[in-house]
Kinemage of the C-alpha trace (Angstrom):
@kinemage 1
@onewidth
@group {chain A} dominant
@subgroup {mainchain}
@vectorlist {calphas} color= white
{ca met a 1} P 0.000 0.000 0.000
{ca ala a 2} L 3.060 2.278 -0.119
{ca lys a 3} L 1.942 3.699 -3.421
{ca asp a 4} L -1.336 4.894 -1.901
{ca lys a 5} L 0.576 7.000 0.609
{ca glu a 6} L 2.474 8.689 -2.228
{ca leu a 7} L -0.737 10.127 -3.687
{ca lys a 8} L -0.618 13.918 -3.453
{ca ile a 9} L -3.687 16.166 -3.407
{ca val a 10} L -3.423 19.955 -3.086
{ca tyr a 11} L -6.043 22.322 -1.661
{ca ser a 12} L -5.425 26.077 -1.777
{ca asn a 13} L -6.971 29.547 -1.915
{ca leu a 14} L -4.302 30.875 -4.298
{ca phe a 15} L -5.459 31.888 -7.773
{ca gln a 16} L -1.877 31.572 -9.026
{ca leu a 17} L -1.992 27.811 -8.521
{ca ile a 18} L -3.855 27.333 -11.817
{ca gly a 19} L -0.620 28.272 -13.581
{ca ser a 20} L 1.893 26.344 -11.487
{ca val a 21} L 4.517 24.617 -13.647
{ca lys a 22} L 5.051 22.209 -10.740
{ca leu a 23} L 1.593 20.789 -11.437
{ca lys a 24} L 2.360 19.573 -14.958
{ca gly a 25} L 0.413 16.343 -15.423
{ca trp a 26} L -2.175 17.441 -12.856
{ca cys a 27} L -5.754 18.670 -13.192
{ca val a 28} L -6.623 21.899 -11.348
{ca his a 29} L -10.212 22.709 -10.329
{ca met a 30} L -11.172 26.152 -9.137
{ca val a 31} L -14.382 27.896 -8.025
{ca cys a 32} L -14.490 31.692 -7.877
{ca leu a 33} L -16.323 32.925 -4.773
{ca gln a 34} L -15.955 36.661 -5.431
{ca gly a 35} L -13.927 39.136 -7.456
{ca glu a 36} L -12.315 38.633 -10.853
{ca gly a 37} L -9.237 36.958 -12.267
{ca phe a 38} L -7.497 37.064 -15.651
{ca phe a 39} L -5.258 34.466 -17.275
{ca thr a 40} L -4.152 33.064 -20.615
{ca tyr a 41} L -4.345 29.377 -21.491
{ca asp a 42} L -2.299 28.160 -24.449
{ca gly a 43} L -1.947 31.846 -25.365
{ca arg a 44} L -5.706 32.543 -25.305
{ca pro a 45} L -7.142 35.105 -22.812
{ca phe a 46} L -9.802 34.160 -20.248
{ca his a 47} L -11.709 35.997 -17.536
{ca val a 48} L -13.114 34.351 -14.398
{ca lys a 49} L -15.715 35.945 -12.107
{ca lys a 50} L -17.976 35.075 -9.180
{ca his a 51} L -19.617 31.618 -9.457
{ca asp a 52} L -17.384 30.557 -12.353
{ca ala a 53} L -15.633 27.189 -12.254
{ca val a 54} L -12.312 26.643 -14.003
{ca val a 55} L -10.845 23.275 -15.002
{ca ile a 56} L -7.222 23.274 -16.167
{ca asn a 57} L -5.724 20.086 -17.585
{ca ala a 58} L -2.387 21.658 -18.533
{ca pro a 59} L -1.340 24.144 -15.806
{ca gln a 60} L 2.049 24.651 -17.458
{ca gln a 61} L 0.230 26.376 -20.336
{ca val a 62} L -1.441 28.927 -18.040
{ca his a 63} L -0.107 32.424 -17.414
{ca val a 64} L -1.852 34.370 -14.637
{ca val a 65} L -2.294 37.959 -15.831
{ca gly a 66} L -3.932 39.631 -12.829
{ca gln a 67} L -6.756 39.684 -10.306
{ca ser a 68} L -8.991 42.070 -8.384
{ca glu a 69} L -8.110 42.828 -4.769
{ca asp a 70} L -11.247 41.082 -3.499
{ca leu a 71} L -10.700 37.828 -5.427
{ca lys a 72} L -11.492 34.705 -3.410
{ca val a 73} L -11.177 31.212 -4.850
{ca glu a 74} L -11.167 27.575 -3.773
{ca val a 75} L -8.663 25.400 -5.632
{ca leu a 76} L -8.175 21.631 -5.658
{ca ala a 77} L -5.477 19.912 -7.710
{ca ala a 78} L -4.799 16.203 -8.222
{ca pro a 79} L -2.770 14.058 -10.650
{ca his a 80} L -4.676 13.751 -13.903
{ca asp a 81} L -4.009 10.013 -14.229
{ca phe a 82} L -5.401 9.388 -10.756
{ca leu a 83} L -8.644 11.210 -11.565
{ca ser a 84} L -8.960 9.569 -14.985
{ca asn a 85} L -8.541 6.113 -13.507
{ca gln a 86} L -11.600 6.624 -11.309
{ca leu a 87} L -13.824 6.541 -14.388
{ca pro a 88} L -14.710 4.068 -17.152
{ca ala a 89} L -13.361 4.851 -20.620
{ca asn a 90} L -16.684 5.484 -22.371
{ca asn a 91} L -17.716 8.566 -20.425
{ca tyr a 92} L -18.356 12.239 -21.006
{ca gly a 93} L -14.971 13.141 -19.571
{ca ile a 94} L -12.880 12.528 -22.664
{ca gly a 95} L -14.933 14.689 -24.997
{ca gly a 96} L -15.509 17.120 -22.157
{ca ser a 97} L -11.782 17.488 -21.517
{ca ile a 98} L -11.294 18.418 -25.171
{ca ser a 99} L -13.970 21.101 -24.887
{ca leu a 100} L -12.443 22.364 -21.622
{ca tyr a 101} L -9.070 22.719 -23.287
{ca asp a 102} L -10.774 25.028 -25.768
{ca asn a 103} L -12.496 26.978 -22.957
{ca pro a 104} L -11.745 26.018 -19.310
{ca val a 105} L -14.256 28.447 -17.749
{ca ile a 106} L -17.722 27.135 -16.818
{ca pro a 107} L -20.328 29.725 -15.699
{ca leu a 108} L -22.358 28.366 -12.780
{ca ser a 109} L -25.495 29.336 -10.911
{ca glu a 110} L -25.059 30.220 -7.241
{ca glu a 111} L -26.545 26.848 -6.282
{ca asp a 112} L -24.230 24.901 -8.586
{ca ala a 113} L -21.203 26.829 -7.320
{ca glu a 114} L -22.154 25.937 -3.730
{ca thr a 115} L -22.462 22.266 -4.736
{ca leu a 116} L -18.994 22.309 -6.267
{ca val a 117} L -17.492 23.961 -3.182
{ca arg a 118} L -19.038 21.236 -0.997
{ca asp a 119} L -17.496 18.592 -3.258
{ca ile a 120} L -14.095 20.229 -2.865
{ca his a 121} L -14.463 20.503 0.918
{ca his a 122} L -15.308 16.803 1.243
{ca ile a 123} L -11.937 16.028 -0.332
{ca arg a 124} L -10.100 18.811 1.527
{ca asp a 125} L -11.264 17.488 4.887
{ca arg a 126} L -9.697 14.053 4.228
{ca ile a 127} L -6.446 15.005 2.487
{ca ala a 128} L -4.461 14.662 5.707
{ca asp a 129} L -5.672 11.087 6.355
{ca thr a 130} L -2.676 9.575 4.552
{ca gly a 131} L -2.415 6.827 7.163
{ca his a 132} L -5.766 5.421 6.052
{ca leu a 133} L -5.260 1.873 4.804
{ca phe a 134} L -7.342 2.657 1.715
{ca tyr a 135} L -6.346 6.292 1.236
{ca arg a 136} L -6.245 6.128 -2.569
{ca glu a 137} L -9.672 4.501 -2.723
{ca leu a 138} L -11.037 6.942 -0.139
{ca ile a 139} L -9.916 10.036 -2.046
{ca gly a 140} L -10.946 8.470 -5.344
{ca gly a 141} L -14.455 7.880 -4.029
{ca leu a 142} L -14.717 11.454 -2.752
{ca ala a 143} L -13.469 12.759 -6.105
{ca leu a 144} L -16.297 11.136 -8.064
{ca pro a 145} L -19.048 13.590 -6.979
{ca leu a 146} L -16.756 16.485 -7.957
{ca ile a 147} L -16.040 14.942 -11.355
{ca tyr a 148} L -19.634 14.051 -12.174
{ca asp a 149} L -20.985 17.398 -10.968
{ca leu a 150} L -18.463 19.119 -13.244
{ca phe a 151} L -19.586 16.920 -16.145
{ca tyr a 152} L -23.195 17.902 -15.470
{ca phe a 153} L -22.522 21.621 -15.109
{ca his a 154} L -20.330 21.580 -18.195
{ca ala a 155} L -22.968 19.748 -20.257
{ca lys a 156} L -25.600 22.309 -19.269
{ca asn a 157} L -23.459 25.222 -20.418
{ca arg a 158} L -21.795 23.981 -23.584
{ca thr a 159} L -22.653 23.418 -27.227
{ca pro a 160} L -21.594 20.157 -28.920
{ca ile a 161} L -17.955 19.353 -28.235
{ca phe a 162} L -16.634 18.755 -31.740
{ca ala a 163} L -16.488 21.370 -34.462
{ca thr a 164} L -16.977 20.581 -38.126
{ca asp a 165} L -13.543 21.535 -39.506
{ca arg a 166} L -11.244 18.764 -40.724
{ca ser a 167} L -8.883 18.770 -37.765
{ca met a 168} L -11.654 18.315 -35.207
{ca tyr a 169} L -13.300 15.750 -37.473
{ca val a 170} L -10.105 13.689 -37.272
{ca val a 171} L -10.100 13.989 -33.471
{ca lys a 172} L -13.760 12.947 -33.338
{ca glu a 173} L -13.117 9.911 -35.542
{ca leu a 174} L -10.126 8.888 -33.427
{ca met a 175} L -12.310 8.987 -30.316
{ca ala a 176} L -14.969 6.920 -32.098
{ca leu a 177} L -12.379 4.253 -32.947
{ca leu a 178} L -11.143 4.158 -29.378
{ca glu a 179} L -14.654 4.065 -27.941
{ca ser a 180} L -15.383 1.011 -30.103
{ca gly a 181} L -12.753 -0.889 -28.121
{ca arg a 182} L -9.931 -0.948 -30.679
{ca ser a 183} L -7.247 -0.292 -28.061
{ca lys a 184} L -7.860 -3.757 -26.632
{ca lys a 185} L -5.805 -5.075 -29.545
{ca tyr a 186} L -4.216 -1.996 -31.137
{ca arg a 187} L -2.199 0.565 -29.194
{ca glu a 188} L 0.149 1.924 -31.858
{ca val a 189} L -0.416 5.452 -33.168
{ca ala a 190} L 0.405 4.216 -36.679
{ca tyr a 191} L -2.611 1.891 -36.644
{ca tyr a 192} L -5.035 4.749 -35.991
{ca ala a 193} L -3.353 7.008 -38.539
{ca glu a 194} L -3.827 4.289 -41.146
{ca gln a 195} L -7.492 3.828 -40.207
{ca leu a 196} L -8.065 7.563 -40.608
{ca asn a 197} L -6.058 7.846 -43.850
{ca val a 198} L -3.642 10.405 -42.426
{ca thr a 199} L 0.045 10.321 -41.551
{ca val a 200} L 1.270 9.626 -38.029
{ca lys a 201} L 2.731 13.131 -37.912
{ca tyr a 202} L -0.548 14.758 -38.982
{ca leu a 203} L -2.590 12.751 -36.469
{ca ser a 204} L -0.140 13.442 -33.635
{ca asn a 205} L 0.123 17.171 -34.367
{ca thr a 206} L -3.633 17.596 -34.858
{ca val a 207} L -4.633 15.841 -31.647
{ca lys a 208} L -1.987 17.721 -29.660
{ca arg a 209} L -3.048 21.081 -31.110
{ca gln a 210} L -6.784 20.531 -30.615
{ca thr a 211} L -6.767 18.815 -27.212
{ca gly a 212} L -3.432 19.547 -25.540
{ca lys a 213} L -2.870 15.783 -25.162
{ca ser a 214} L -1.055 13.164 -27.225
{ca val a 215} L -2.668 10.344 -29.207
{ca thr a 216} L -0.983 7.885 -26.839
{ca tyr a 217} L -2.652 9.596 -23.892
{ca tyr a 218} L -6.106 8.866 -25.333
{ca ile a 219} L -5.170 5.304 -26.313
{ca asp a 220} L -4.069 4.664 -22.727
{ca arg a 221} L -7.161 6.442 -21.408
{ca tyr a 222} L -9.355 3.818 -23.077
{ca thr a 223} L -7.031 0.860 -22.433
{ca val a 224} L -6.455 1.148 -18.681
{ca pro a 225} L -10.145 0.749 -17.653
{ca met a 226} L -10.332 -2.440 -19.747
{ca ile a 227} L -7.311 -3.843 -17.923
{ca lys a 228} L -8.784 -2.888 -14.536
{ca glu a 229} L -12.042 -4.649 -15.422
{ca tyr a 230} L -10.163 -7.826 -16.330
{ca leu a 231} L -7.997 -7.661 -13.195
{ca asn a 232} L -11.153 -7.291 -11.122
{ca asn a 233} L -12.272 -10.714 -12.425
{ca pro a 234} L -10.599 -13.381 -10.256
{ca asp a 235} L -11.489 -16.099 -12.761
{ca leu a 236} L -8.906 -14.738 -15.219
{ca ser a 237} L -5.196 -15.263 -14.705
{ca ile a 238} L -2.748 -12.447 -15.367
{ca val a 239} L -1.339 -14.444 -18.273
{ca gln a 240} L -4.826 -14.800 -19.781
{ca ile a 241} L -5.445 -11.067 -19.437
{ca ala a 242} L -2.143 -10.179 -21.099
{ca glu a 243} L -3.021 -12.470 -24.010
{ca glu a 244} L -6.579 -11.143 -24.259
{ca met a 245} L -5.247 -7.581 -24.391
{ca asn a 246} L -2.752 -8.548 -27.103
{ca phe a 247} L 0.434 -7.744 -25.169
{ca thr a 248} L 3.423 -9.463 -26.756
{ca thr a 249} L 4.973 -10.530 -23.441
{ca leu a 250} L 3.895 -10.831 -19.826
{ca ser a 251} L 6.744 -8.535 -18.731
{ca tyr a 252} L 5.541 -5.829 -21.155
{ca phe a 253} L 2.017 -6.149 -19.742
{ca ser a 254} L 3.365 -5.882 -16.192
{ca arg a 255} L 5.376 -2.751 -17.045
{ca tyr a 256} L 2.343 -1.159 -18.698
{ca val a 257} L 0.096 -1.830 -15.694
{ca thr a 258} L 2.730 -0.615 -13.242
{ca lys a 259} L 3.158 2.611 -15.208
{ca his a 260} L -0.568 3.399 -15.306
{ca leu a 261} L -1.874 1.941 -12.040
{ca gly a 262} L 1.171 2.574 -9.887
{ca met a 263} L 1.585 -1.109 -9.047
{ca ser a 264} L 2.090 -4.466 -10.720
{ca pro a 265} L -0.909 -6.577 -11.843
{ca lys a 266} L -0.318 -8.916 -8.888
{ca ala a 267} L -0.100 -6.026 -6.403
{ca tyr a 268} L -3.244 -4.447 -7.863
{ca arg a 269} L -5.161 -7.683 -7.339
{ca glu a 270} L -3.845 -7.968 -3.804
{ca ser a 271} L -5.021 -4.413 -3.121
{ca leu a 272} L -8.591 -5.522 -3.916
{ca met a 273} L -8.542 -8.233 -1.268
{ca pro a 274} L -9.903 -7.464 2.212
{ca arg a 275} L -7.169 -7.064 4.815
């Protein structure tokens, strides 16, 4: 359980945290309680005001421009992979994250803003409980209401996620391929480029430009929940799972799981057993 104790969650009242380079690879959630703040994200200007929520998936691309003297915010940051692994692959979050990269500010009603603050406080109040035997699972469970409330508030305030230009069409088609379960057998970028009749370079550059993430990130985002589902089935051996998921060797499968779940397949299964 050592890995669980290494999980870091940050709660703060500092607006500047949304642009912390130290949080690269993290997701930052913020609710504005009063005042105004100004920042750029990937070079694009944004303005946040009372009752706005902000979701930043790439803090290293944020530059804080300024704020009013009365600005008050609540900020919660967590590793993006940890949050993503709490959810199944076929959920609103993937398309939603693409839309949030385009515009990370979500206008909320006063009631919705209060709901989001409560979600944040539920996590804040347990951050220090690192000695909890199931700390990772505890924080993950508390994070789900925050994530799903954000999905709901975002869906209420946004138009369809994908635009009609060619570049976003390619992104949409990539997501459709992944949602169909292709990454169970195919995890090479070249495979998806071939399916979409584009070059690897074009697909990689387009996805990165439109979403802020790599093609590999999305392939892994759909693959990891499949692996977790198989590992949760005690009737399947680790060897059987590796073969079912089309990994060339058991050691490669073990390295992949360790990279994305923070522990080996065997350790992950042991973590599911009651102590």
